[in-house]
C-alpha positions, 0 to 999 in steps of 0.5 A, a space after each residue: 683958540 690958542 694957535 700954539 696947541 697941537 690936536 693930535 690924532 692916534 690910531 691903533 692899527 693891525 692888518 689893515 692894509 686894505 683900510 688905512 689909505 683911506 682912514 689917514 687921507 680922512 685925517 690929512 683932509 681934516 681942516 684943523 691947522 695944527 694937527 699930528 697923526 700918529 699911527 701905532 701898529 703891530 701888522 704882519 701885513 703891508 700896513 706899515 710900508 702904507 702908512 710910510 708912505 703918508 710920512 712926507 704928510 705928516 704921518 708918524 708911524 710907532 711900531 710895537 715889535 
C-alpha cells in the first residue's frame, strides 16, 4: 500500500453525547497508520464539546450551523 495515502473516516452526528466518546475511541484505535477522523455535527446537546476533547488525537469537528 502507498504510505502517502490517507484513510479518511467521516461520521455524521446529531445529539450523540451518550455514544460519541466510544465511537471516537474506536476510530482512534484502528490500526491504520495514516488516518484522519472527521465528525460532521449538527447537535443541540454536548456532542461538539466531547468531540473537541479528541482534537489533540487528530479528530476534526465540522459544525453545520
